[in-house]
C-alpha positions as CSV (number, residue, x, y, z in Angstrom):
1,Q,0.1,0.1,0.0
2,P,1.4,3.4,-0.6
3,S,2.0,5.6,2.1
4,S,0.3,8.6,0.4
5,I,-2.3,9.1,-2.2
6,T,-1.4,11.9,-5.0
7,M,-4.6,13.4,-6.7
8,S,-4.3,15.8,-9.3
9,T,-7.0,17.8,-11.1
10,S,-7.8,18.4,-14.7
11,Q,-5.8,21.0,-16.8
12,Y,-9.2,22.9,-17.0
13,F,-9.1,23.4,-13.3
14,K,-6.5,26.4,-13.0
15,A,-6.8,30.2,-13.0
16,G,-8.2,31.8,-15.6
17,A,-10.0,28.8,-16.7
18,T,-14.0,29.2,-16.4
19,A,-16.2,27.3,-14.6
20,V,-20.4,27.2,-15.0
21,I,-22.3,25.3,-12.2
22,T,-26.1,25.1,-11.8
23,G,-27.4,24.0,-8.6
24,A,-24.5,26.0,-7.1
25,S,-26.6,28.0,-4.2
26,S,-26.0,24.6,-2.0
27,G,-24.6,21.2,-1.4
28,I,-22.3,19.6,-4.1
29,G,-22.7,22.9,-6.3
30,R,-21.6,25.2,-3.9
31,A,-19.0,22.6,-2.8
32,A,-17.6,22.7,-6.6
33,A,-17.6,26.5,-7.0
34,L,-15.8,26.6,-3.7
35,I,-13.3,24.6,-5.2
36,C,-13.0,26.2,-8.7
37,A,-13.0,29.7,-7.1
38,T,-9.7,28.5,-4.8
39,K,-8.2,27.5,-8.0
40,G,-8.5,31.2,-9.6
41,M,-11.0,30.2,-12.0
42,H,-14.1,32.4,-13.2
43,V,-17.1,31.0,-11.6
44,F,-20.7,31.4,-12.8
45,L,-23.1,30.1,-10.4
46,V,-26.6,29.5,-11.6
47,D,-29.6,28.4,-9.5
48,I,-33.2,29.3,-9.2
49,D,-33.0,30.1,-5.4
50,E,-31.7,34.0,-5.6
51,E,-31.7,34.1,-1.6
52,D,-29.4,31.0,-1.2
53,L,-27.2,32.0,-4.5
54,S,-26.7,35.3,-3.2
55,V,-25.3,33.6,0.0
56,A,-23.5,31.0,-2.1
57,K,-21.7,33.8,-4.2
58,K,-20.7,35.8,-0.7
59,L,-19.1,32.3,0.0
60,V,-17.2,31.7,-3.1
61,V,-16.0,35.2,-3.2
62,E,-14.3,34.8,0.1
63,A,-12.7,31.5,-0.9
64,S,-11.4,32.7,-4.3
65,A,-8.1,33.3,-5.2
66,A,-8.4,37.1,-4.8
67,S,-7.1,37.5,-8.2
68,Q,-7.8,40.8,-9.5
69,T,-9.2,39.5,-12.8
70,Q,-11.4,36.8,-11.4
71,T,-14.5,36.6,-12.0
72,I,-17.3,35.6,-10.0
73,E,-20.9,35.9,-10.9
74,A,-24.3,34.5,-9.9
75,I,-27.0,34.1,-12.3
76,V,-30.6,33.5,-11.4
77,A,-31.8,31.1,-13.8
78,D,-34.2,28.0,-14.1
79,V,-32.2,25.2,-15.7
80,S,-35.8,24.2,-17.7
81,D,-36.4,27.3,-19.3
82,E,-34.3,27.1,-22.5
83,T,-34.3,30.8,-22.9
84,A,-32.7,31.6,-19.7
85,M,-30.0,29.1,-20.2
86,R,-29.2,30.4,-23.7
87,G,-29.1,34.1,-21.5
88,V,-26.4,32.1,-19.1
89,A,-24.4,30.7,-22.1
90,D,-24.6,34.4,-23.4
91,T,-23.3,36.2,-20.4
92,V,-20.4,33.5,-19.9
93,F,-19.1,33.9,-23.4
94,A,-19.7,37.5,-23.4
95,T,-17.4,37.7,-20.4
96,T,-14.6,35.3,-20.6
97,G,-15.1,33.7,-24.2
98,E,-15.3,30.2,-23.0
99,C,-16.4,27.6,-21.0
100,N,-13.8,24.7,-19.7
101,F,-15.8,23.4,-17.0
102,L,-19.6,22.9,-17.0
103,F,-21.3,21.3,-14.3
104,N,-25.0,20.2,-14.6
105,N,-25.9,19.9,-11.5
106,A,-29.2,21.3,-10.8
107,G,-32.3,19.5,-10.1
108,I,-35.4,18.5,-7.9
109,G,-36.0,15.8,-5.4
110,Q,-39.3,14.9,-4.5
111,G,-40.6,11.9,-2.6
112,G,-42.9,9.5,-4.2
113,N,-44.4,5.9,-4.4
114,A,-46.2,3.5,-7.0
115,L,-49.0,6.0,-6.8
116,T,-47.1,9.2,-7.0
117,S,-49.1,11.2,-10.0
118,M,-47.3,11.6,-13.4
119,D,-47.3,15.4,-13.2
120,V,-44.8,15.0,-10.6
121,V,-42.7,12.2,-12.3
122,Q,-42.5,14.4,-15.3
123,K,-41.4,17.4,-13.7
124,V,-38.7,15.4,-11.5
125,M,-37.7,13.6,-14.7
126,G,-37.9,16.0,-17.1
């Protein structure tokens, strides 16, 4: 057994690269945004929850590599709205010209069972 484990990140996780993360206001999405920010990446946090997204942006800014050129932006958008997501893409490419890491993390969870209505199933599954 090795005495230590070495982990490396992709060449895209570096200062100046661009990350777009949906579902970024909490949980895994927020954690990914924090990691990207500490690497000096431009981070675009996308979520439908404006209040939690604002908190997440503040945390990401505080964790950032403090680069004068690092962009940290929060965008309120519903990932199920194609027009809204085209707007996200337009903003990202107008700001940084590229997207090196796209984390499609947004989703909803809702309990269910054999009698769950098809409306609920469609909303969860898309």
